[in-house]
DSSP file (Angstrom, degrees, kcal/mol; ACC not computed):
  #  RESIDUE AA STRUCTURE BP1 BP2  ACC     N-H-->O    O-->H-N    N-H-->O    O-->H-N    TCO  KAPPA ALPHA  PHI   PSI    X-CA   Y-CA   Z-CA
    1    1 A X              0   0    0      0, 0.0     5,-0.0     0, 0.0     0, 0.0   0.000 360.0 360.0 360.0 132.8    0.0    0.0    0.0
    2    2 A X     >  -     0   0    0      1,-0.1     4,-2.2     4,-0.0     5,-0.2  -0.279 360.0-117.2 -62.4 149.9    1.3    3.4   -0.9
    3    3 A X  H  > S+     0   0    0      1,-0.2     4,-2.4     2,-0.2     5,-0.2   0.897 114.7  50.3 -56.3 -45.3    2.3    5.7    1.9
    4    4 A X  H  > S+     0   0    0      1,-0.2     4,-2.8     2,-0.2    -1,-0.2   0.877 109.2  52.8 -62.8 -39.1   -0.3    8.3    1.0
    5    5 A X  H  > S+     0   0    0      2,-0.2     4,-2.2     1,-0.2    -1,-0.2   0.908 109.0  49.0 -60.7 -44.0   -3.0    5.7    0.9
    6    6 A X  H  X S+     0   0    0     -4,-2.2     4,-2.3     2,-0.2    -2,-0.2   0.898 111.4  49.4 -65.5 -42.0   -2.0    4.5    4.3
    7    7 A X  H  X S+     0   0    0     -4,-2.4     4,-3.0     2,-0.2     5,-0.2   0.937 110.3  50.8 -61.0 -46.8   -2.1    8.1    5.7
    8    8 A X  H  X S+     0   0    0     -4,-2.8     4,-2.5     1,-0.2    -2,-0.2   0.894 109.8  50.3 -61.0 -38.6   -5.5    8.6    4.2
    9    9 A X  H  X S+     0   0    0     -4,-2.2     4,-2.0     2,-0.2    -1,-0.2   0.913 112.8  46.5 -63.7 -43.7   -6.8    5.4    5.8
   10   10 A X  H  X S+     0   0    0     -4,-2.3     4,-2.1     2,-0.2    -2,-0.2   0.879 111.2  50.6 -70.0 -35.3   -5.4    6.5    9.2
   11   11 A X  H  X S+     0   0    0     -4,-3.0     4,-2.6     2,-0.2    -2,-0.2   0.931 109.9  52.7 -65.1 -41.4   -6.9   10.0    8.8
   12   12 A X  H  X S+     0   0    0     -4,-2.5     4,-2.4    -5,-0.2    -2,-0.2   0.897 107.8  49.9 -57.6 -41.1  -10.2    8.4    8.0
   13   13 A X  H  X S+     0   0    0     -4,-2.0     4,-1.9     1,-0.2    -1,-0.2   0.903 110.0  51.3 -64.9 -39.0  -10.0    6.3   11.1
   14   14 A X  H  <>S+     0   0    0     -4,-2.1     5,-2.6     1,-0.2     6,-1.1   0.891 109.3  51.0 -65.6 -38.0   -9.3    9.5   13.1
   15   15 A X  H ><5S+     0   0    0     -4,-2.6     3,-1.4     4,-0.2    -2,-0.2   0.923 108.7  50.3 -64.5 -43.3  -12.3   11.1   11.6
   16   16 A X  H 3<5S+     0   0    0     -4,-2.4    -1,-0.2     1,-0.3    -2,-0.2   0.870 110.9  49.9 -61.6 -35.6  -14.5    8.2   12.5
   17   17 A X  T 3<5S-     0   0    0     -4,-1.9    -1,-0.3    -5,-0.2    -2,-0.2   0.481 117.1-115.4 -81.3  -1.7  -13.2    8.4   16.1
   18   18 A X  T < 5S+     0   0    0     -3,-1.4    -3,-0.2    -4,-0.3    -2,-0.1   0.652  88.2 109.4  78.5  15.5  -13.9   12.1   16.1
   19   19 A X  S   <S+     0   0    0     -5,-2.6    51,-2.5    -6,-0.2     2,-0.4   0.750  71.0  50.6 -91.5 -28.0  -10.3   13.2   16.5
   20   20 A X  B    S-A   69   0A   0     -6,-1.1    49,-0.2    49,-0.3    -2,-0.2  -0.886  98.6 -92.2-114.9 143.1   -9.8   14.6   13.0
   21   21 A X    >   -     0   0    0     47,-3.2     3,-0.5    -2,-0.4    49,-0.1  -0.200  26.0-151.3 -51.5 137.9  -12.0   17.2   11.3
   22   22 A X  T 3  S+     0   0    0      1,-0.2    -1,-0.1    -7,-0.1     4,-0.1   0.577  86.4  71.2 -87.7 -10.9  -14.7   15.6    9.2
   23   23 A X  T 3  S+     0   0    0      2,-0.1     2,-0.4     0, 0.0    -1,-0.2   0.327  86.5  74.7 -91.1   9.2  -14.9   18.5    6.7
   24   24 A X  S <  S-     0   0    0     -3,-0.5     2,-0.1    44,-0.1    -4,-0.0  -0.987  90.2-117.3-118.6 128.6  -11.5   17.7    5.1
   25   25 A X     >  -     0   0    0     -2,-0.4     4,-2.3     1,-0.1     3,-0.3  -0.405  19.3-127.8 -64.4 139.9  -11.4   14.7    2.8
   26   26 A X  H  > S+     0   0    0      1,-0.2     4,-2.2     2,-0.2    -1,-0.1   0.877 110.4  51.6 -58.5 -39.4   -9.0   12.1    4.2
   27   27 A X  H  > S+     0   0    0      2,-0.2     4,-2.0     1,-0.2    -1,-0.2   0.859 108.4  50.9 -64.3 -36.8   -7.2   11.9    0.9
   28   28 A X  H  > S+     0   0    0     -3,-0.3     4,-2.5     2,-0.2    -2,-0.2   0.907 110.3  50.3 -68.6 -40.9   -6.7   15.7    0.9
   29   29 A X  H  X S+     0   0    0     -4,-2.3     4,-2.4     2,-0.2    -2,-0.2   0.898 109.3  51.4 -61.3 -42.2   -5.3   15.5    4.5
   30   30 A X  H  X S+     0   0    0     -4,-2.2     4,-2.4     2,-0.2    -1,-0.2   0.901 109.5  49.5 -63.5 -41.0   -2.9   12.8    3.4
   31   31 A X  H  X S+     0   0    0     -4,-2.0     4,-3.0     2,-0.2     5,-0.2   0.940 110.8  50.6 -60.2 -48.0   -1.7   15.0    0.5
   32   32 A X  H  X S+     0   0    0     -4,-2.5     4,-1.9     1,-0.2    -2,-0.2   0.898 112.0  46.9 -60.5 -41.7   -1.2   18.0    2.8
   33   33 A X  H  X S+     0   0    0     -4,-2.4     4,-1.8     2,-0.2    -1,-0.2   0.899 113.8  47.2 -68.0 -39.3    0.8   15.8    5.3
   34   34 A X  H  X S+     0   0    0     -4,-2.4     4,-2.3     1,-0.2    -2,-0.2   0.916 112.3  50.5 -66.1 -42.7    2.9   14.3    2.5
   35   35 A X  H  X S+     0   0    0     -4,-3.0     4,-2.9     1,-0.2     5,-0.2   0.856 105.1  57.9 -64.5 -33.7    3.5   17.8    1.0
   36   36 A X  H  X S+     0   0    0     -4,-1.9     4,-2.3    -5,-0.2     5,-0.2   0.950 110.0  42.4 -59.9 -50.8    4.6   19.1    4.3
   37   37 A X  H  X S+     0   0    0     -4,-1.8     4,-2.0     1,-0.2    -2,-0.2   0.910 117.1  47.0 -62.3 -42.3    7.4   16.5    4.7
   38   38 A X  H  X S+     0   0    0     -4,-2.3     4,-2.4     1,-0.2    -2,-0.2   0.894 112.1  51.1 -67.3 -40.3    8.4   16.9    1.0
   39   39 A X  H  X S+     0   0    0     -4,-2.9     4,-2.6     2,-0.2    -2,-0.2   0.890 110.5  47.7 -67.8 -40.8    8.4   20.8    1.3
   40   40 A X  H  X S+     0   0    0     -4,-2.3     4,-2.3    -5,-0.2    -1,-0.2   0.931 113.0  49.1 -66.4 -43.8   10.6   20.8    4.5
   41   41 A X  H  X S+     0   0    0     -4,-2.0     4,-2.8    -5,-0.2    -2,-0.2   0.907 112.5  47.0 -62.9 -41.8   13.0   18.5    2.9
   42   42 A X  H  X S+     0   0    0     -4,-2.4     4,-2.8     2,-0.2     5,-0.3   0.907 110.7  52.1 -65.4 -43.7   13.2   20.5   -0.3
   43   43 A X  H  X S+     0   0    0     -4,-2.6     4,-1.3     1,-0.2     6,-0.4   0.915 114.8  43.0 -57.0 -44.0   13.6   23.8    1.7
   44   44 A X  H  < S+     0   0    0     -4,-2.3     5,-0.3    -5,-0.2    -2,-0.2   0.942 116.6  46.2 -70.6 -46.3   16.5   22.2    3.6
   45   45 A X  H  < S+     0   0    0     -4,-2.8    -2,-0.2     1,-0.2    -1,-0.2   0.878 121.8  34.6 -68.3 -38.4   18.2   20.6    0.6
   46   46 A X  H  < S+     0   0    0     -4,-2.8    -1,-0.2    -5,-0.2    -2,-0.2   0.589 115.1  65.3 -93.2 -10.4   18.0   23.6   -1.7
   47   47 A X  S  < S-     0   0    0     -4,-1.3    -3,-0.1    -5,-0.3    -4,-0.0   0.005 107.8 -76.0 -94.6-158.2   18.5   26.3    0.9
   48   48 A X        -     0   0    0     -5,-0.0    -4,-0.1    -2,-0.0    -3,-0.1   0.435  55.3-126.9 -82.3  -2.5   21.3   27.2    3.2
   49   49 A X        +     0   0    0     -6,-0.4    -5,-0.1    -5,-0.3     4,-0.1   0.884  61.7 145.5  52.4  40.3   20.6   24.2    5.5
   50   50 A X        +     0   0    0      2,-0.1     2,-0.3     3,-0.0    -1,-0.1   0.096  48.4  63.2 -98.8  21.4   20.4   26.7    8.3
   51   51 A X  S    S-     0   0    0     -7,-0.1     2,-0.7     4,-0.0     3,-0.1  -0.962  92.6 -99.2-139.3 157.5   17.7   25.0   10.3
   52   52 A X     >  -     0   0    0     -2,-0.3     4,-2.8     1,-0.2     5,-0.3  -0.692  30.7-153.4 -77.9 114.3   17.4   21.6   12.1
   53   53 A X  H  > S+     0   0    0     -2,-0.7     4,-2.5     1,-0.2     5,-0.2   0.906  91.4  47.1 -58.3 -47.6   15.5   19.5    9.6
   54   54 A X  H  > S+     0   0    0      2,-0.2     4,-2.4     1,-0.2     5,-0.2   0.939 114.3  46.0 -62.7 -47.7   14.1   17.2   12.3
   55   55 A X  H  > S+     0   0    0      1,-0.2     4,-2.7     2,-0.2    -2,-0.2   0.940 114.5  47.8 -62.7 -46.5   13.0   20.0   14.6
   56   56 A X  H  X S+     0   0    0     -4,-2.8     4,-2.2     1,-0.2     5,-0.2   0.891 111.7  50.8 -66.3 -38.7   11.4   22.0   11.8
   57   57 A X  H  X S+     0   0    0     -4,-2.5     4,-2.2    -5,-0.3    -1,-0.2   0.921 112.9  44.5 -60.3 -45.2    9.6   18.9   10.5
   58   58 A X  H  X S+     0   0    0     -4,-2.4     4,-2.6     2,-0.2    -2,-0.2   0.903 112.0  53.4 -65.0 -40.5    8.1   18.1   13.8
   59   59 A X  H  X S+     0   0    0     -4,-2.7     4,-1.4    -5,-0.2    -2,-0.2   0.904 113.0  41.9 -60.5 -44.0    7.2   21.7   14.5
   60   60 A X  H  X S+     0   0    0     -4,-2.2     4,-2.8     2,-0.2    -1,-0.2   0.842 111.4  57.4 -74.7 -33.7    5.3   22.0   11.2
   61   61 A X  H  X S+     0   0    0     -4,-2.2     4,-2.9    -5,-0.2    -2,-0.2   0.934 106.5  49.2 -58.9 -45.1    3.7   18.5   11.7
   62   62 A X  H  X S+     0   0    0     -4,-2.6     4,-2.1     2,-0.2    -1,-0.2   0.881 110.2  50.9 -64.7 -34.7    2.3   19.7   15.0
   63   63 A X  H  X S+     0   0    0     -4,-1.4     4,-2.0     2,-0.2    -2,-0.2   0.940 111.5  47.8 -66.5 -45.9    0.9   22.8   13.4
   64   64 A X  H  X S+     0   0    0     -4,-2.8     4,-1.8     1,-0.2    -2,-0.2   0.926 110.1  52.8 -58.6 -44.3   -0.7   20.7   10.7
   65   65 A X  H  X S+     0   0    0     -4,-2.9     4,-1.0     1,-0.2    -1,-0.2   0.907 108.3  50.1 -56.9 -43.8   -2.1   18.3   13.3
   66   66 A X  H  < S+     0   0    0     -4,-2.1     3,-0.3     1,-0.2    -1,-0.2   0.878 109.7  50.9 -66.8 -35.1   -3.7   21.2   15.2
   67   67 A X  H  < S+     0   0    0     -4,-2.0    -1,-0.2     1,-0.2    -2,-0.2   0.827 115.6  42.7 -69.4 -29.7   -5.3   22.5   12.0
   68   68 A X  H  < S+     0   0    0     -4,-1.8   -47,-3.2    -5,-0.2    -1,-0.2   0.518  90.0 112.0 -91.0  -8.0   -6.7   19.1   11.2
   69   69 A X  B  < S-A   20   0A   0     -4,-1.0   -49,-0.3    -3,-0.3     3,-0.1  -0.385  74.5-109.0 -72.3 142.6   -7.9   18.3   14.8
   70   70 A X    >   -     0   0    0    -51,-2.5     3,-2.4     1,-0.1    -1,-0.1  -0.343  51.3 -79.4 -63.8 151.1  -11.6   18.1   15.5
   71   71 A X  T 3  S+     0   0    0      1,-0.3    -1,-0.1     2,-0.1   -51,-0.0  -0.294 121.4  22.4 -54.4 130.5  -13.0   20.9   17.5
   72   72 A X  T 3         0   0    0     -3,-0.1    -1,-0.3   -53,-0.0    -2,-0.1   0.363 360.0 360.0  90.8  -4.0  -12.2   20.3   21.2
   73   73 A X    <         0   0    0     -3,-2.4    -2,-0.1    -7,-0.1    -3,-0.1   0.428 360.0 360.0 -91.9 360.0   -9.2   18.0   20.5
């Protein structure tokens, strides 16, 4: 199973459990999360490499998770 498909399945499970917003398609959320990882890696690789890749990735992942969280989560 492709990574994005796995993410979409897990996001869908989170939606069913009431943890993830239901107004965002699970596949769209999976694309956003995949793009976040790719974007940070590209910024680091093509830029001055003046930030900690791991820290920046986790920081932005946390932001994305807060944006996708169901109200009250």
